[in-house]
Each structure stands twice: as structure tokens, then as C-alpha cells.
C-alpha positions as CSV (number, residue, x, y, z in Angstrom):
1,M,-24.1,9.8,2.0
2,A,-21.0,9.2,3.9
3,A,-17.8,11.3,3.1
4,E,-15.2,9.6,0.9
5,L,-12.1,10.3,-1.0
6,H,-11.2,9.2,-4.5
7,V,-8.2,7.2,-4.3
8,E,-5.6,6.1,-7.0
9,L,-2.9,3.6,-6.3
10,V,-0.4,3.6,-9.1
11,A,3.0,1.7,-9.6
12,A,5.5,2.5,-12.1
13,D,4.2,0.2,-14.3
14,R,0.5,0.2,-14.1
15,Q,-2.6,1.3,-12.2
16,V,-2.9,-0.8,-9.3
17,W,-6.2,0.4,-8.0
18,S,-8.6,3.4,-8.4
19,G,-12.0,3.9,-6.6
20,E,-13.7,5.6,-3.7
21,A,-12.8,5.0,-0.1
22,T,-13.5,6.3,3.6
23,L,-10.1,5.5,5.0
24,V,-6.3,4.7,3.7
25,V,-3.8,3.6,5.9
26,A,-0.1,3.8,4.6
27,R,3.4,3.6,6.1
28,T,5.6,6.9,5.6
29,T,9.0,7.9,6.7
30,S,7.3,9.6,9.6
31,G,5.4,6.6,10.8
32,D,1.9,5.1,9.9
33,I,-0.9,7.6,8.7
34,G,-4.3,7.4,8.2
35,V,-6.2,9.4,5.7
36,M,-9.7,10.3,5.8
37,P,-12.0,12.8,3.9
38,G,-11.3,16.4,5.0
39,H,-7.7,15.4,5.9
40,Q,-5.1,18.4,6.0
41,P,-3.4,18.2,2.6
42,L,0.1,16.1,2.8
43,L,3.0,15.1,0.7
44,G,5.1,12.3,2.1
45,V,7.5,9.4,1.3
46,L,6.1,6.0,1.5
47,E,8.1,3.2,3.3
48,S,7.5,-0.5,2.1
49,G,4.6,-1.7,3.9
50,P,0.9,-2.8,3.4
51,V,-1.4,-0.1,2.5
52,T,-5.1,-0.7,3.6
53,I,-7.9,1.1,1.8
54,R,-11.3,0.8,3.0
55,T,-13.8,1.3,0.3
56,S,-16.8,3.2,0.3
57,E,-18.8,0.0,-0.2
58,G,-17.7,-1.3,3.0
59,G,-14.9,-3.9,1.6
60,T,-11.1,-3.6,2.5
61,V,-8.3,-3.4,-0.3
62,V,-4.9,-4.2,1.0
63,A,-1.8,-3.9,-1.2
64,A,2.1,-4.4,-0.6
65,V,3.9,-1.1,-1.6
66,H,7.4,-0.5,-1.9
67,G,8.4,3.0,-1.7
68,G,7.2,5.9,-3.5
69,F,5.2,9.0,-2.8
70,I,1.9,9.8,-0.9
71,S,-0.2,13.0,-1.8
72,F,-3.6,14.3,-0.5
73,A,-5.5,17.4,-1.4
74,D,-9.1,18.0,-2.1
75,D,-10.2,14.5,-1.2
76,K,-7.9,13.2,-3.8
77,L,-5.4,10.7,-2.5
78,S,-2.8,9.7,-4.8
79,L,-0.4,6.8,-3.9
80,L,2.8,6.8,-6.4
81,A,4.6,3.4,-5.6
82,E,7.8,2.3,-7.2
83,I,6.3,-1.2,-7.1
84,A,2.7,-2.1,-5.6
85,E,0.8,-5.4,-5.8
86,L,-2.8,-6.1,-4.5
87,S,-2.6,-8.9,-1.8
88,D,-4.8,-11.1,-3.8
89,E,-2.4,-11.0,-6.6
90,I,0.5,-12.2,-4.2
91,D,1.6,-16.0,-4.6
92,V,2.1,-16.6,-1.2
93,Q,4.5,-20.1,-1.8
94,R,6.6,-17.8,-4.1
95,A,6.7,-14.9,-1.4
96,E,7.6,-17.3,1.1
97,R,10.3,-19.3,-1.1
98,A,11.5,-15.4,-1.9
99,L,11.7,-14.7,2.2
100,E,13.9,-17.7,2.6
101,R,16.1,-17.2,-0.2
102,A,16.7,-13.9,0.9
103,K,17.5,-14.8,4.4
104,S,19.9,-17.3,3.3
105,D,21.6,-14.8,1.0
106,A,21.5,-12.1,3.7
107,D,19.8,-9.9,1.4
108,A,18.0,-7.3,3.7
109,S,16.1,-5.3,0.9
110,A,14.9,-8.5,-1.0
111,E,14.0,-10.0,2.8
112,R,11.9,-6.5,3.4
113,R,10.2,-6.8,0.2
114,A,9.1,-10.5,0.5
115,D,8.0,-9.7,4.4
116,V,5.8,-6.8,3.1
117,R,4.2,-8.9,0.3
118,L,3.4,-11.8,2.8
119,R,2.0,-9.0,5.5
120,A,-0.1,-7.9,2.8
121,V,-1.7,-11.2,2.3
122,A,-2.1,-11.6,6.1
123,A,-4.0,-8.4,6.2
124,R,-6.7,-9.2,3.5
């Protein structure tokens, strides 16, 4: 059996995804990081960006994550996000409208959130 790590992706309002994985890629304030079983313990700050989870069954889960923390120890990875949505929960047309509205309003943070949502959908 291949080595795996237990992953918990939690948003402020709900548990978004939980399961076994072989690799998780996330964006931190120090840059993109890939976590595999046996990784050194870590604690970091998540940046807005897609999180990619390669499941133990060979599938891929992608989520749009907006801020939070990442913690890894003893093959347990916790992603504690301010906001997180799985890519298949994202309404593409709504995200595109939000991006256009944010651009016209010159709202950089709303533009970044909409862009991350669209990148998560593109990565699925």
C-alpha cells in the first residue's frame, strides 16, 4: 500500500473535504508547497489560490481557498481556511460576472477571489 496522509480541509463555516491523499499542493506566503507523506512538520499561512489534493484512489480534488493556515505533523495535514469551495461547487458564470464587476469597481480583493475561483475550476 502506498504511503498516504490524512487531509482535513475546513472553512470557517464547514468541513469542505476530508480523506486520504498522496500529495497536496497549496499556496503559502512563502510560495507554493507540496506536502507528501513523511514531510517535515510545518505551519504556514495560506494565500488565496487553488489547493490541489491527489487522493489515494488516484483522483484529484481542487478547491478555491482564500486565506487561512496550513499545518502538517504525523502524516496529518490540516488546511484551515477563511473561505474554501470545491471546484465542482463553483458556478462559473457567477464567478465570471463577479470578476468583471470587481474589475469595473477596481476592487482588487474581490477580483483576486473571483480569479482564484475560476483558476480552481480550470484546474479540475
